[in-house]
N, C-alpha and C positions, 0 to 999 in steps of 0.2 A: 263289050267294054262297059256299057251302061248297066248291064245285068250284074257284072262283077262288082261294080261300085255299089249297087243296091245291096248286094249280099254283104259287102263289107260294112255298110251302115247298119244293117240288121244285126250282124254279129257284134258290132261295137256296142249296140244297145243291150245285148245279152251278156257281154263279158264285163270284167272289171271287178273292182272291190265292192264289198257289201255297201249298200246305199246308206247315206245319212239322211234321216228324215227330219222335216221341219217339226217344230213343237206345236204348230198350229194344225189342228185336225183336218181342216179342209185342204190345206196345202199338202199335208202328208198323204191324204187319200189320192190326190192327183199324182203325187210323186210315185206312189205304189203302182198306179196304173201305167205310168210312163215307163216303168222299168221293163215292160214286157215287149217282146218282139212278136208275141202271139197274143191276141186279145181273146180272152175267154168270154164268149157271149153269154147272155142269160140263157139262151137255148142250150148251150153246152153245159152250163151249170145245172139246169133242170134235168138234162140227160144224166149227168153224174148222180144227182140225188135220186132220180127214178131208179137207176141201176143199184144204188146202195140201200134202197128202202128195206128196212128190216123184215117187212112182210114177204119179201122175195126169198127169205132164207129161214124157213121154219126148221127147227130141229138141228141147226148147225152147231157142232161142238167146237169149243175153243181148244186148240192144241198148238202150243208154241212150236214154231219151226215146221209146221205141217206143209207138205208139198201136194197134198190131195186137192181136188177141186173145192173151191170155197163154198159150194153148196152143201158139202159134207162136214168139213172141219177147216179151221183157219186160225190165224192169229191176226193181230191188228195190222201189222205192216204188210202181210201177204194180202189181206182183204183190201186195203187201200190201193195197193199196187194193181191188183186184178180189176178193181172197179175203174181206175184210171185207164188201164189198157183197153177194157171193153168200151169205154167212151171215146177211144181214139186219141188218148193223151198218154202215150207210152213213156216210160222212163226206166232206166236200169234198176232192177230190184235192189233195195237197200233196207237194212234194218232200221228201226225207229231211230236208233242212236246216230246213224249215218245219213239220215235224210237231209239234214241241213247242208251237206256237202254235195247233194245231187245237182248237177249242172242245169237240170231242167226247172229248178225251183229258185225263187228268191224270197228271202225273209222280208216280211212286211210288219208294220206295227200291229199289235194285237187288236187295237180298236178299228183297224182297217179291214178286218176279216170279213169276207163275203161268202155266201153259200158256195160250196165246192172247194174252198181253200182247205189246206191241211192244217190242223191244230196239233202241235206237239206238246207233250207232257213228258215228265221223267219216265222213260220206258214205255210210252204209249203214244199212239197217233190215231186221229180220227178225221172225218170229213165234216166241215161246218155245214149245218142244215139251215133251211130258210128261217127258222125261229131261233137260231143261235145255239141250238143243241148240237151235240156231236154224235155222228153215226160211226160206230166202230165195233170191232170184235172184242169182247171182254169176257173175263171168267164169269160164268153164271154162278150167282150166290144164293138165289132163291128158287124154290120149286115152281113159282108162278111164271118164270121166264122159260119159254120153250126153246129159245135160241140164244147163242152167244152174240148174235148181231143185234145191237141195241141202239137206242137213241137216248142219250143221257145229257144232263146239264154238265157243262165243262168243269164246274167246281167239284164234281164227283171224282175227278182224276187228279186233283191237287192243282198246284200252281201251273199256269200256262207257261211253257218255256219259249214257244215261238209259233208264229203263223207263217206258213209257206204258200206262195202263189205260183202256180204253173206258169212258166214264162216262155220257154223255147223248147220245141221238140228237138231232139238230138240231131235230126237231119239238117235243121237250119244252123245249128251250131257248127256242124262239120263242114258246112258250105255246100252240101249237096242240094240240088234244086228239088 
C-alpha cells in the first residue's frame, strides 16, 4: 500500500500541465528542479557530455533520417536520442519537432539550462555543454571540420525555441517498479 502511494506521488510530480515559472531567476531554477521525479546528478550529466564529446565521432557524416550507427552517420535528433540511451536515459525516439511532446522531458526556462539538457531550435536539437555551447550533429560546411558532430555556440542555430530537461523514465510514468 505504501509503495503504491509512493508511486502515485512520483507520477503526480511527472504529470500535469506545463509548469508556470516565476519571473525571479532563483525561484524559477528551483521550480525547474522540483518538476523532476528523476534527479539528473552531475555524474550523469558528465557521463552524457563524455558520451557526446565530438572527439568520439571522427569522420561522422550528417544524413537526415539515418538509421545507421551514429559513429558512421546521423542527424541531430538521432544523435541526441542515442547519446541519452547510452547514458541510461531512454526515451521514445522523436523528431526534433516532436520532442516537446515527449513525456520524459519537461520544458524549463532557457536561462535555467544546465549541462546535459536539450536545447531546441527551429528544426534542430543539441545537448547543452559545460561552457554553454551546444553539442549536436550538423551539416558540415567547411573542409576543416572532419565530422558532423560539433560543439557550437547556440546563436549559430538561430533563436532558441526551448530547453528540455529529462525528468521521468517511461517505467516510472507507467507505474512499473
